[in-house]
Steps between C-alpha positions, in 0.01 A plus 500: 500500500314719255392814685316828469643780715284778649691787658556873473761684716872452549432269799376235252798520260747277694241220515438510125872495428567219749225279358640553149852410619359182656391389153124539522324595176328841484181511295382851581556791739193685629559844648321827570459754219763771451426799725574875479773601744646829623431861417498438127271197541716294265385142449727254681502123460490281814839346591365149438404595143848639435657178630266275301564681173877481562459122517275488194192389696155605372329760721135592549373791710124463551317770695262234633530124521191365681255540210755534219391230252792560262756470780333188637504333158869586461594339831284194442666447162848518658416231761770593754611251765506780758426872528744701713373819667739751656374850589273507196244739649182328382269248669533166323154375386377145564523394135871583510550324834349182356694506173850352565558156659738646761278800570595866539808533721556832676812641663384707797736729695412388852489194722136411445248506656652825633466811283252392236428778255655755266786639713646219714861621490417856602268402786742243644765771532249760621389265778859451615517131411851350549441226241307472175545284190335355193231241447413311183135401497231362273254783436135442582202736482579670833749779574832320550318214671620210282703196607869567563781317323834638626614776737833667572580751774702821482616717791400867498785712639387773744596780260379332181228669294253331269706636209797304634289189548330484159806392294608247764158335507476513120832313461419247772149451362637423154698206638200387702282491188755289313511261796120493508473410131756221542297360789174519307655334195632217718166461678683549829344821629173442688303823557444614859182687599541832678385550857246774434477582873856638481436722197585870496445747222714744300262730313606719210674814624332838494637852542337512844715208624798738494338752736691503830300456821720624783289321760695192387844432650800617299605147401157426352521817288854411395389151394215644294746737331723199417206304364347776293804579285494642238124565530300623689801572721450693825329838510318736729393865492681806631290812543258380231761389246604145417835400649670189360750332733764339279731381778429448868634324807319371812626587849396396848366723778846634590562662163372837623605537867230616742269605217130425495306545178168395350505254209601679181663792683841605369817559698824649366822382665842614376390533139305173503123469462296259713128416507334362812333160454297255705641323807730799567721420200646741245544494126790695355407656166830477312397607149174672407321666211232760545229525237629698200861493625806284444616215722743622770679385814336601828777747587440693177122481544529648848686805370182616332246396764444558870351167602565434868162421655314489166273197461489282190191363331158416626509226760236231453245497780574855612303819422 
């Protein structure tokens, strides 16, 4: 089929490459504009743009698409059979939804209707889900509410972070999109409506999502740390300064024998640093970084700080 591809980050690259290998004809790649990155604010092209240019595919990078008359005319002149959308980062307007005969097909990184929204992979891990997956769906005017085409599951290992999961879902999703296009071309893939009553949401991440609330049990905090890698991570405050927790490990109530502590209170045991959490659990802070300092192991951090009994952060709901 003749297709237009809309995508931006590295997650979308395997799908573009897989669809090309399957013999479908690229008409155009639509991606976000180049953005300044790093201290020097050097302009960097999105990974999808780099891939498209390597394959000799024309690329456009409109800032806006909903009311962009030039962009609309360009797509209407191309007359694609299908528009593929993978982590593009823009809401697809109705005129674009109505354009191709096979619609706009999206690869979404969750088992819809669960985890609709901008960060489905991160929130699935953060919520401690044992299984996630990919869904191909026909985009409608809602937020990830369109009819589903195919789904495939993937197990989330207990120690897996969202960083680990992204490339696995990207590779699996690429194959799923190829299978979806084959089914559409053969007329053998009836769309299935979502059960909206089962929907859950995965909003875009904010810095505040990484703030640790020690009223939660240690495993919940550990899962959020896994989900929010590399950003916003897990952080709290220590005596008024930001403390990033780079590595951590949950423990049950017996981790600190005969020791009672309020949530967020620190205990030092044989060169190891523990924070009290909800439900009488403990979180071992394995590697930390205090604001303005380098990242260090807990044993080294303790050499410069007397922390036994010190309390971390501000606990929600407490004065």
